[in-house]
Short mmCIF file of the C-alpha atoms (twelve columns), coordinates in Angstrom:
data_MODEL
# 
_entry.id   MODEL 
# 
loop_
_atom_site.group_PDB 
_atom_site.id 
_atom_site.type_symbol 
_atom_site.label_atom_id 
_atom_site.label_alt_id 
_atom_site.label_comp_id 
_atom_site.label_asym_id 
_atom_site.label_seq_id 
_atom_site.Cartn_x 
_atom_site.Cartn_y 
_atom_site.Cartn_z 
_atom_site.pdbx_PDB_model_num 
ATOM 1   C CA . MET A 1   57.849 -91.395  140.487 1 
ATOM 2   C CA . THR A 2   54.583 -92.280  138.849 1 
ATOM 3   C CA . ARG A 3   54.022 -94.078  135.591 1 
ATOM 4   C CA . THR A 4   52.138 -91.923  133.151 1 
ATOM 5   C CA . THR A 5   49.929 -92.343  130.119 1 
ATOM 6   C CA . ASN A 6   50.847 -91.339  126.596 1 
ATOM 7   C CA . SER A 7   48.152 -88.664  126.672 1 
ATOM 8   C CA . GLU A 8   49.395 -87.087  129.912 1 
ATOM 9   C CA . ALA A 9   53.005 -87.243  128.696 1 
ATOM 10  C CA . SER A 10  52.055 -85.595  125.390 1 
ATOM 11  C CA . THR A 11  50.383 -82.758  127.311 1 
ATOM 12  C CA . ILE A 12  53.498 -82.270  129.456 1 
ATOM 13  C CA . LEU A 13  55.814 -82.312  126.418 1 
ATOM 14  C CA . THR A 14  53.637 -79.817  124.571 1 
ATOM 15  C CA . HIS A 15  53.758 -77.521  127.614 1 
ATOM 16  C CA . LEU A 16  57.534 -77.890  127.866 1 
ATOM 17  C CA . PHE A 17  58.465 -77.419  124.203 1 
ATOM 18  C CA . SER A 18  55.676 -75.856  122.144 1 
ATOM 19  C CA . THR A 19  56.743 -72.439  120.771 1 
ATOM 20  C CA . THR A 20  60.104 -72.635  122.555 1 
ATOM 21  C CA . SER A 21  63.309 -71.870  120.694 1 
ATOM 22  C CA . PHE A 22  66.252 -74.239  120.685 1 
ATOM 23  C CA . VAL A 23  68.990 -72.138  122.302 1 
ATOM 24  C CA . GLY A 24  71.910 -74.371  123.203 1 
ATOM 25  C CA . ILE A 25  73.559 -77.740  123.513 1 
ATOM 26  C CA . ASP A 26  76.013 -79.480  125.821 1 
ATOM 27  C CA . PHE A 27  77.832 -82.446  124.350 1 
ATOM 28  C CA . GLY A 28  77.942 -85.664  126.343 1 
ATOM 29  C CA . SER A 29  80.540 -88.383  126.499 1 
ATOM 30  C CA . GLY A 30  79.244 -90.398  123.548 1 
ATOM 31  C CA . PRO A 31  77.789 -89.764  120.105 1 
ATOM 32  C CA . ASN A 32  74.210 -90.135  121.316 1 
ATOM 33  C CA . HIS A 33  74.427 -88.219  124.604 1 
ATOM 34  C CA . HIS A 34  73.499 -84.543  124.355 1 
ATOM 35  C CA . LEU A 35  71.703 -81.997  126.509 1 
ATOM 36  C CA . LEU A 36  69.545 -79.523  124.573 1 
ATOM 37  C CA . TYR A 37  68.198 -76.251  126.018 1 
ATOM 38  C CA . PHE A 38  65.011 -74.477  124.962 1 
ATOM 39  C CA . LYS A 39  63.567 -71.089  125.946 1 
ATOM 40  C CA . ARG A 40  60.266 -69.245  125.544 1 
ATOM 41  C CA . GLY A 41  60.124 -65.596  126.571 1 
ATOM 42  C CA . ASP A 42  62.024 -64.586  129.676 1 
ATOM 43  C CA . ASP A 43  60.462 -66.996  132.138 1 
ATOM 44  C CA . HIS A 44  60.217 -70.452  130.556 1 
ATOM 45  C CA . GLU A 45  63.168 -72.789  130.123 1 
ATOM 46  C CA . ALA A 46  63.091 -76.461  129.243 1 
ATOM 47  C CA . TRP A 47  65.723 -79.064  128.532 1 
ATOM 48  C CA . LEU A 48  65.961 -82.408  126.782 1 
ATOM 49  C CA . SER A 49  68.648 -84.933  127.678 1 
ATOM 50  C CA . ILE A 50  69.168 -87.446  124.887 1 
ATOM 51  C CA . GLU A 51  70.890 -90.693  125.814 1 
ATOM 52  C CA . GLY A 52  69.989 -92.862  122.851 1 
ATOM 53  C CA . PRO A 53  69.853 -92.715  119.079 1 
ATOM 54  C CA . TRP A 54  68.498 -89.525  117.480 1 
ATOM 55  C CA . HIS A 55  68.555 -87.778  114.132 1 
ATOM 56  C CA . VAL A 56  67.220 -84.722  112.335 1 
ATOM 57  C CA . HIS A 57  64.836 -85.639  109.507 1 
ATOM 58  C CA . THR A 58  65.439 -83.882  106.207 1 
ATOM 59  C CA . ALA A 59  64.709 -84.684  102.570 1 
ATOM 60  C CA . ASP A 60  67.968 -86.608  102.067 1 
ATOM 61  C CA . THR A 61  68.882 -89.860  103.759 1 
ATOM 62  C CA . LEU A 62  72.433 -89.302  105.016 1 
ATOM 63  C CA . PHE A 63  72.887 -90.178  108.682 1 
ATOM 64  C CA . ASP A 64  76.524 -89.767  109.679 1 
ATOM 65  C CA . GLU A 65  77.245 -88.236  113.101 1 
ATOM 66  C CA . ALA A 66  78.989 -85.060  111.896 1 
ATOM 67  C CA . LEU A 67  76.175 -84.239  109.493 1 
ATOM 68  C CA . GLN A 68  73.526 -84.897  112.140 1 
ATOM 69  C CA . LEU A 69  75.282 -82.588  114.638 1 
ATOM 70  C CA . GLN A 70  75.521 -79.908  111.951 1 
ATOM 71  C CA . ARG A 71  71.788 -80.250  111.268 1 
ATOM 72  C CA . LEU A 72  71.024 -80.045  114.965 1 
ATOM 73  C CA . ILE A 73  73.121 -76.915  115.401 1 
ATOM 74  C CA . GLU A 74  71.388 -75.359  112.367 1 
ATOM 75  C CA . LEU A 75  68.128 -75.590  114.354 1 
ATOM 76  C CA . ARG A 76  69.505 -73.094  116.888 1 
ATOM 77  C CA . ARG A 77  67.051 -70.259  117.566 1 
ATOM 78  C CA . GLU A 78  64.286 -72.022  115.619 1 
ATOM 79  C CA . ARG A 79  60.954 -72.445  117.352 1 
ATOM 80  C CA . VAL A 80  59.289 -75.769  117.960 1 
ATOM 81  C CA . ARG A 81  56.075 -75.875  115.956 1 
ATOM 82  C CA . HIS A 82  54.787 -79.331  116.875 1 
ATOM 83  C CA . VAL A 83  55.493 -81.974  119.535 1 
ATOM 84  C CA . ARG A 84  54.623 -85.620  118.987 1 
ATOM 85  C CA . LEU A 85  55.065 -88.705  121.157 1 
ATOM 86  C CA . GLY A 86  54.973 -92.171  119.589 1 
ATOM 87  C CA . ASP A 87  51.999 -94.415  120.254 1 
ATOM 88  C CA . GLU A 88  53.663 -97.755  120.988 1 
ATOM 89  C CA . TYR A 89  56.956 -96.463  122.428 1 
ATOM 90  C CA . PRO A 90  57.855 -92.965  123.661 1 
ATOM 91  C CA . HIS A 91  59.719 -91.900  120.539 1 
ATOM 92  C CA . LEU A 92  59.815 -88.099  120.686 1 
ATOM 93  C CA . GLU A 93  59.504 -85.826  117.647 1 
ATOM 94  C CA . LEU A 94  59.998 -82.057  117.782 1 
ATOM 95  C CA . THR A 95  59.116 -80.362  114.490 1 
ATOM 96  C CA . PHE A 96  60.595 -76.912  113.963 1 
ATOM 97  C CA . GLU A 97  59.433 -73.906  111.919 1 
ATOM 98  C CA . SER A 98  61.722 -74.931  109.045 1 
ATOM 99  C CA . GLY A 99  59.902 -78.255  108.764 1 
ATOM 100 C CA . ARG A 100 62.876 -80.236  110.063 1 
ATOM 101 C CA . THR A 101 62.054 -82.774  112.752 1 
ATOM 102 C CA . LEU A 102 64.289 -83.919  115.593 1 
ATOM 103 C CA . PHE A 103 63.530 -87.603  116.244 1 
ATOM 104 C CA . VAL A 104 64.643 -89.117  119.558 1 
ATOM 105 C CA . ASN A 105 64.362 -92.874  119.978 1 
ATOM 106 C CA . GLY A 106 62.229 -93.731  123.015 1 
ATOM 107 C CA . PHE A 107 62.987 -97.414  123.524 1 
ATOM 108 C CA . HIS A 108 65.950 -99.194  125.049 1 
ATOM 109 C CA . GLU A 109 65.989 -102.576 126.777 1 
ATOM 110 C CA . GLN A 110 68.054 -101.468 129.800 1 
ATOM 111 C CA . PHE A 111 68.527 -97.700  129.863 1 
ATOM 112 C CA . GLU A 112 66.599 -94.436  129.826 1 
ATOM 113 C CA . SER A 113 66.358 -93.035  126.287 1 
ATOM 114 C CA . TRP A 114 65.630 -89.401  127.106 1 
ATOM 115 C CA . GLN A 115 64.518 -87.082  129.886 1 
ATOM 116 C CA . ALA A 116 62.809 -83.706  129.745 1 
ATOM 117 C CA . GLY A 117 62.221 -81.078  132.389 1 
ATOM 118 C CA . ASP A 118 61.662 -77.424  133.104 1 
ATOM 119 C CA . ALA A 119 64.490 -76.410  135.426 1 
ATOM 120 C CA . ARG A 120 68.261 -76.255  135.323 1 
ATOM 121 C CA . PRO A 121 70.330 -78.168  136.072 1 
ATOM 122 C CA . LEU A 122 68.550 -81.337  134.994 1 
ATOM 123 C CA . GLY A 123 65.556 -81.145  137.245 1 
ATOM 124 C CA . GLY A 124 61.990 -80.117  137.132 1 
ATOM 125 C CA . ASP A 125 60.153 -77.293  138.839 1 
ATOM 126 C CA . GLU A 126 56.841 -78.752  137.726 1 
ATOM 127 C CA . TYR A 127 57.774 -81.487  135.278 1 
ATOM 128 C CA . LEU A 128 60.431 -84.136  134.938 1 
ATOM 129 C CA . LEU A 129 59.422 -86.715  132.344 1 
ATOM 130 C CA . VAL A 130 61.569 -89.779  131.634 1 
ATOM 131 C CA . ALA A 131 61.484 -92.415  128.877 1 
ATOM 132 C CA . MET A 132 62.331 -95.400  131.069 1 
ATOM 133 C CA . PRO A 133 63.751 -98.776  129.977 1 
ATOM 134 C CA . GLN A 134 61.340 -101.029 128.083 1 
ATOM 135 C CA . GLY A 135 59.396 -98.044  126.732 1 
ATOM 136 C CA . GLU A 136 57.748 -96.979  130.000 1 
ATOM 137 C CA . LEU A 137 57.098 -93.291  130.713 1 
ATOM 138 C CA . ALA A 138 57.460 -91.823  134.184 1 
ATOM 139 C CA . VAL A 139 56.806 -88.434  135.757 1 
ATOM 140 C CA . PHE A 140 58.845 -87.443  138.787 1 
ATOM 141 C CA . VAL A 141 57.235 -84.969  141.172 1 
ATOM 142 C CA . GLU A 142 58.355 -83.572  144.493 1 
ATOM 143 C CA . GLU A 143 56.638 -84.950  147.552 1 
ATOM 144 C CA . GLU A 144 54.578 -82.328  149.382 1 
ATOM 145 C CA . ALA A 145 55.860 -81.675  152.894 1 
# 
């Protein structure tokens, strides 16, 4: 594990998610725990594990869980147009072709908020990026033999 800068993390996230399509979701044990799958072409897969608060931005201001899950599912097969990482904390924003934005909170006192990688199941061939407790960002890489 190595700590990483916001700039390096933004580059990794752009590589992982830019122009990918949201293709699936696994539901976790709680209302904020979900695993999202993304795909670009035939050879690029990425995933995002959300373990903290999230929501899909739209013009209205309703934020109940059922409505948010419906909005998330409506993003299926949409491509990610823009990836943004917060400046102070690693809040993650994925903006889709429709203009809707998935916001994932990047700060928790004790727990990881989200993880992103490029291999199933929940690993990384090249990249495994984690929003650590206290707003730290870390990249996990395999040790060379």
